[in-house]
N, C-alpha and C positions, 0 to 999 in steps of 0.2 A: 504494500500500500504506500508506504513512505510518507504518509500524511499524519497529522496530529488531530485528534478529535476532542472537543470539550462538549460533554453531554450532561444535561440535567443540572440540578443545583437548587439552592435555596436563596431567595432574595430576602434576607433577614429584615432589612429596613421596611420592606413592603409586606412582610409576613405571608409569603407565598412560595410554593415550589414551582420550579420551571422545567419545561421539557425541551428547552432550546438545544439544538445540535449545530455546532460550528466546526468546520473543517479547515485546518491550516495547511497550506501548500508551501513547504520551505523553499522550493525552487523559484517560486514567484513572489514569496513573502506576502501572501494574501490569505485572508480569511473569507470563507463563503458559508452562508447559512444554509443548512440542509433541512430535510423534512424533520419536524419535531418528534420527540418521543410520544408514543400513543398515550402514556400516562406520565404526567410530570412527577419527578421525584429527585431526591438528593441522596448522596452517600451510597450510590450503587456501585457494584463491581462491573468493570467493563474490560472486555478482552477481544482481541482480533484473531480470527481464524478463518482460513479459506475464503478471503474476500468479504467476510461478514464480520460485524461487530455484535457481540452478545452483551446486552445490558441486563444484569441480574440483580434482583432484590432492590434494596434501597429503602427509602422512607418517604412518606407523604402524610401530611396532617398528623405528624408525630407518631406514626405507626409504621412498623416494619412491613416490608412487602415480600410477597412470594412470586412476583412477576418475572417473567423471562421474555425478553423481546429481542428479535434478531433484525439487524439493519444490513441490507444488501447494499454495499458501497457503490456498485455499478449502476443499479436501478434507482437507488435513493429511497427504497421502500422499506418500511418496517413490517414485520410479521410477528404475531404473538405465538409463543411456544407454550407447551404444557407448563403450568406453574410448578414451582419447586414444591417439594414435600414439606418445607419449613419456610417461615418468613425470616428475613435477615436484613441487616443493614451494616454498613461499614465493613464489608467483606473485601477480600481480594480474590483475584482469579488468574489462572495461567493455563497454558496449553501444552500438552504433551501427547505425542503420537495421534494427533487429530482429535483428541478429546479435551474438553474444557473441565478444569477442576476449580471449584469455588470453595474457599475456606471461610466458613462463617459459623458463629455460635458454637465453636469447639468441634465442628463437624467438617468433613470433606464431602462435598457433593460433586458428583460426576455428571457431566452433560455430554452425551454423544449425539451429534446432530442427526444421526440416523435413528436413534432410539429415544431421544429426549432425555430428561433428567432422571437420575437414579440416586 
């Protein structure tokens, strides 16, 4: 991909969660606004894999989320995935052998794009 993405967040002075998606292209030194998250939230785990970004968990209205959304970088479209078995916020994620691992609430959740979350 080679680009940097800033996704979601919390506008504290305005007391609202945001679903903004911005993409930075380092070769042109420009930011572009992309299709917003389907559900605005902050403190989500974000990972890139196979030309897609996976936005997992997070929080909105001071509650943890079980949402999983996939962003196709080439089409610019979001698609909802099967929700996680647990709600979480302030998690981290990584990719190994094509599978996404989310570390949250003392657990390791595995997401396989072919089989959804486990």
